[in-house]
C-alpha positions in Angstrom: 152.0 84.7 -42.1 151.4 85.8 -38.3 152.5 89.2 -38.2 149.7 89.7 -41.5 146.8 87.8 -39.5 148.2 90.0 -36.8 148.0 93.2 -38.5 144.6 92.1 -40.2 143.3 91.8 -36.6 144.4 94.8 -35.6 142.8 96.7 -38.7 139.3 95.2 -38.0 139.8 96.0 -34.2 140.4 100.0 -35.2 138.4 100.3 -37.6 135.4 98.4 -36.0 136.1 101.5 -33.0 136.0 104.3 -35.3 132.5 102.7 -36.5 131.4 102.7 -32.8 132.8 106.4 -31.8 130.7 107.7 -35.0 128.0 106.2 -34.2 127.5 107.2 -30.2 128.5 110.4 -31.9 125.9 110.7 -33.9 123.5 109.1 -31.2 124.9 112.2 -29.4 123.9 115.2 -32.1 120.6 113.3 -33.0 119.4 114.2 -29.1 121.3 118.0 -29.3 123.1 117.2 -26.6 126.6 118.8 -24.8 129.1 116.2 -23.9 129.4 115.5 -20.2 126.9 113.8 -18.1 124.4 114.8 -15.5 124.6 113.4 -11.9 121.8 111.2 -13.6 125.1 109.6 -16.0 123.3 110.2 -19.2 124.9 113.5 -21.5 122.3 116.2 -21.2 119.9 117.2 -23.7 119.0 120.8 -25.2 121.4 122.0 -23.5 119.4 122.0 -20.0 116.6 123.9 -21.7 113.0 122.6 -20.8 111.7 121.1 -23.5 108.2 121.3 -22.3 108.5 125.6 -22.0 109.8 126.0 -25.5 107.0 123.3 -26.7 103.5 124.7 -25.1 105.5 128.3 -24.5 108.0 129.5 -27.6 109.9 130.2 -25.4 114.1 128.3 -24.4 113.9 128.6 -20.2 116.5 126.9 -18.7 116.1 124.0 -16.4 116.9 122.4 -13.0 118.7 119.2 -12.5 115.8 119.2 -9.4 113.8 118.6 -12.1 115.1 115.2 -14.0 114.0 112.7 -16.8 116.1 110.4 -18.4 114.7 109.3 -22.2 117.2 106.7 -24.8 120.3 108.0 -22.8 120.2 111.6 -22.7 118.9 113.3 -19.6 116.2 116.3 -19.6 116.3 119.2 -17.6 112.2 121.1 -16.7 111.6 124.1 -15.1 109.1 122.5 -12.8 107.9 119.5 -11.6 104.4 120.1 -13.5 106.4 120.2 -16.7 108.4 117.3 -16.2 104.9 115.3 -15.3 103.8 116.6 -18.5 107.4 115.2 -20.4 106.9 111.6 -18.6 103.3 111.2 -19.3 103.8 112.2 -23.7 107.6 111.8 -24.0 107.6 110.9 -27.5 106.0 114.3 -28.8 108.9 116.3 -27.3 111.6 114.3 -28.2 110.7 113.6 -32.1 109.5 117.3 -32.0 111.9 119.2 -34.7 111.9 122.2 -33.1 113.6 120.5 -30.8 116.5 119.0 -33.2 
């Protein structure tokens, strides 16, 4: 009886851990991130590309860690302080834009 309960508990723990891992992986994919953490302690969104430049200019421009914003647990890099400021003021426009998904 005790062994059966222990086995059920173990199976439950493994199932929960698998579900949490799957949910975390989905959240990471949702923000188009890379798996490593940035200096901000969050995964890097958009592979380091500047979201503001991409939407406003239509070009993928590499951002810099010098200009970093963190939103919903994801770090975003920007090519300039101006683009960082635009993102901070209107992040919802950029975080949920279909072109960046």
